[in-house]
PAMIGU-423873 format. One record per residue (C-alpha): residue number from 1; residue in three letters; y, z negated, x. Coordinates in Angstrom, 1 decimal. Layout:
! PAMIGU-423873
{pos=NUM code=ALA y=Y z=Z x=X}
...
***
This chain:
! PAMIGU-423873
{pos=1 code=MET y=-133.7 z=-78.5 x=103.0}
{pos=2 code=LYS y=-135.5 z=-75.6 x=104.5}
{pos=3 code=GLY y=-137.7 z=-75.0 x=101.6}
{pos=4 code=SER y=-138.6 z=-75.9 x=98.0}
{pos=5 code=SER y=-141.0 z=-78.8 x=97.6}
{pos=6 code=MET y=-143.0 z=-80.5 x=94.9}
{pos=7 code=ASN y=-145.3 z=-83.5 x=94.7}
{pos=8 code=THR y=-148.7 z=-83.2 x=93.3}
{pos=9 code=HIS y=-151.6 z=-85.6 x=92.9}
{pos=10 code=MET y=-153.0 z=-84.3 x=96.2}
{pos=11 code=GLY y=-149.8 z=-84.5 x=98.2}
{pos=12 code=LYS y=-146.6 z=-82.6 x=98.9}
{pos=13 code=ILE y=-146.3 z=-78.8 x=98.8}
{pos=14 code=THR y=-143.3 z=-77.2 x=100.6}
{pos=15 code=ILE y=-142.5 z=-73.5 x=100.2}
{pos=16 code=ASP y=-140.1 z=-72.0 x=102.8}
{pos=17 code=LYS y=-137.1 z=-70.3 x=101.3}
{pos=18 code=GLU y=-137.9 z=-67.2 x=103.4}
{pos=19 code=VAL y=-141.2 z=-66.9 x=101.5}
{pos=20 code=VAL y=-139.5 z=-67.1 x=98.1}
{pos=21 code=SER y=-136.8 z=-64.6 x=99.1}
{pos=22 code=ARG y=-139.3 z=-62.1 x=100.5}
{pos=23 code=TYR y=-141.5 z=-62.3 x=97.4}
{pos=24 code=ALA y=-138.5 z=-62.1 x=95.0}
{pos=25 code=GLY y=-137.1 z=-59.1 x=97.0}
{pos=26 code=SER y=-140.4 z=-57.3 x=96.8}
{pos=27 code=VAL y=-140.5 z=-57.8 x=93.0}
{pos=28 code=ALA y=-136.9 z=-56.8 x=92.6}
{pos=29 code=VAL y=-137.2 z=-53.4 x=94.4}
{pos=30 code=GLU y=-140.1 z=-52.5 x=92.1}
{pos=31 code=CYS y=-137.8 z=-52.8 x=89.1}
{pos=32 code=PHE y=-136.5 z=-49.7 x=87.4}
{pos=33 code=GLY y=-133.0 z=-48.7 x=88.5}
{pos=34 code=ILE y=-132.9 z=-50.8 x=91.7}
{pos=35 code=VAL y=-132.4 z=-48.6 x=94.8}
{pos=36 code=GLY y=-132.6 z=-51.6 x=97.1}
{pos=37 code=MET y=-131.0 z=-54.8 x=98.4}
{pos=38 code=ALA y=-127.5 z=-54.8 x=99.8}
{pos=39 code=GLY y=-126.4 z=-56.2 x=103.1}
{pos=40 code=ILE y=-122.7 z=-57.1 x=103.3}
{pos=41 code=ASN y=-120.8 z=-57.1 x=106.6}
{pos=42 code=VAL y=-118.3 z=-59.9 x=106.0}
{pos=43 code=LYS y=-116.2 z=-58.9 x=108.9}
{pos=44 code=ASP y=-115.7 z=-55.3 x=107.8}
{pos=45 code=GLY y=-116.3 z=-55.7 x=104.1}
{pos=46 code=LEU y=-119.0 z=-52.9 x=104.2}
{pos=47 code=VAL y=-122.0 z=-52.8 x=102.1}
{pos=48 code=LYS y=-125.2 z=-51.1 x=103.3}
{pos=49 code=LEU y=-128.7 z=-50.5 x=101.9}
{pos=50 code=LEU y=-131.2 z=-52.7 x=103.6}
{pos=51 code=LYS y=-134.6 z=-51.5 x=104.7}
{pos=52 code=MET y=-137.7 z=-53.3 x=103.5}
{pos=53 code=ASP y=-138.1 z=-55.3 x=106.7}
{pos=54 code=SER y=-134.7 z=-57.0 x=106.2}
{pos=55 code=ILE y=-134.8 z=-57.3 x=102.4}
{pos=56 code=THR y=-134.3 z=-61.1 x=102.5}
{pos=57 code=ARG y=-130.7 z=-60.7 x=103.8}
{pos=58 code=GLY y=-129.8 z=-59.5 x=100.3}
{pos=59 code=ILE y=-131.1 z=-62.6 x=98.6}
{pos=60 code=VAL y=-129.9 z=-66.2 x=98.7}
{pos=61 code=VAL y=-132.3 z=-68.9 x=97.6}
{pos=62 code=LYS y=-131.0 z=-72.4 x=96.7}
{pos=63 code=MET y=-132.4 z=-75.5 x=94.9}
{pos=64 code=ASP y=-130.4 z=-77.1 x=92.1}
{pos=65 code=ASN y=-131.9 z=-80.1 x=90.1}
{pos=66 code=ASN y=-135.4 z=-79.1 x=91.3}
{pos=67 code=LYS y=-135.0 z=-75.5 x=90.0}
{pos=68 code=LEU y=-134.6 z=-72.4 x=92.0}
{pos=69 code=VAL y=-131.3 z=-70.5 x=92.0}
{pos=70 code=LEU y=-131.6 z=-66.9 x=93.2}
{pos=71 code=ASP y=-128.7 z=-64.7 x=94.1}
{pos=72 code=PHE y=-129.5 z=-60.9 x=94.4}
{pos=73 code=HIS y=-127.1 z=-58.5 x=96.0}
{pos=74 code=VAL y=-128.4 z=-55.1 x=94.9}
{pos=75 code=ILE y=-127.6 z=-51.4 x=94.9}
{pos=76 code=VAL y=-128.5 z=-49.7 x=91.6}
{pos=77 code=ALA y=-129.3 z=-46.0 x=90.8}
{pos=78 code=TYR y=-126.5 z=-43.8 x=89.6}
{pos=79 code=GLY y=-126.6 z=-43.1 x=85.9}
{pos=80 code=VAL y=-128.6 z=-46.1 x=84.7}
{pos=81 code=SER y=-127.3 z=-49.0 x=82.5}
{pos=82 code=ILE y=-126.4 z=-51.8 x=84.9}
{pos=83 code=VAL y=-126.9 z=-54.3 x=82.1}
{pos=84 code=ALA y=-130.4 z=-53.0 x=81.3}
{pos=85 code=VAL y=-131.4 z=-52.9 x=85.0}
{pos=86 code=SER y=-130.0 z=-56.5 x=85.6}
{pos=87 code=ASP y=-131.9 z=-57.8 x=82.5}
{pos=88 code=ASN y=-135.1 z=-56.2 x=83.7}
{pos=89 code=LEU y=-134.7 z=-57.6 x=87.2}
{pos=90 code=ILE y=-134.0 z=-61.1 x=85.9}
{pos=91 code=GLU y=-136.9 z=-61.1 x=83.5}
{pos=92 code=ASN y=-139.4 z=-59.7 x=86.0}
{pos=93 code=VAL y=-138.3 z=-61.9 x=88.9}
{pos=94 code=LYS y=-138.1 z=-65.1 x=86.8}
{pos=95 code=TYR y=-141.7 z=-64.6 x=85.5}
{pos=96 code=LYS y=-143.3 z=-63.6 x=88.8}
{pos=97 code=VAL y=-141.5 z=-66.1 x=91.0}
{pos=98 code=GLU y=-142.4 z=-69.0 x=88.6}
{pos=99 code=GLU y=-146.0 z=-67.8 x=88.5}
{pos=100 code=PHE y=-146.1 z=-67.4 x=92.3}
{pos=101 code=THR y=-144.5 z=-70.7 x=93.3}
{pos=102 code=GLY y=-145.0 z=-73.0 x=90.4}
{pos=103 code=ILE y=-141.3 z=-74.0 x=90.5}
{pos=104 code=ASP y=-139.0 z=-73.3 x=87.6}
{pos=105 code=VAL y=-136.2 z=-70.7 x=88.1}
{pos=106 code=GLY y=-133.0 z=-72.2 x=86.7}
{pos=107 code=ARG y=-130.7 z=-69.2 x=87.3}
{pos=108 code=ILE y=-130.7 z=-65.7 x=88.7}
{pos=109 code=ASN y=-127.3 z=-64.2 x=89.6}
{pos=110 code=VAL y=-127.2 z=-60.4 x=90.1}
{pos=111 code=TYR y=-124.3 z=-59.0 x=92.2}
{pos=112 code=VAL y=-124.2 z=-55.2 x=92.0}
{pos=113 code=GLU y=-122.7 z=-54.2 x=95.4}
{pos=114 code=GLY y=-123.0 z=-50.4 x=95.0}
{pos=115 code=VAL y=-124.3 z=-47.4 x=93.2}
{pos=116 code=ARG y=-126.3 z=-44.7 x=94.8}
{pos=117 code=ALA y=-127.7 z=-41.4 x=93.7}
{pos=118 code=ILE y=-131.5 z=-41.2 x=94.2}
{pos=119 code=ASP y=-133.3 z=-38.0 x=95.2}
***
């Protein structure tokens, strides 16, 4: 399945996973303590900070029982509570993605791939 879909009284609505991941990524990078999304080079095992134009590579969108499952690979700011940052990210993304798409978010997994000092 290329996207998330739902049936309404007017017909079928399909939302591409790229749209969901781009929106979720833009919400995530606005959260306190998130430096950015992480891109992982599987071959080398290297993690790098992604620029805004390739933010979707740090997010995986799946459907499970008609609910969205979002995996975030993030880099957090040095010195902040990872638990607090993750809770904030989950709460904000869940609310805004459900409001944006009309599809329930079943689970959000946060993978902290690195820590970076911010200027």
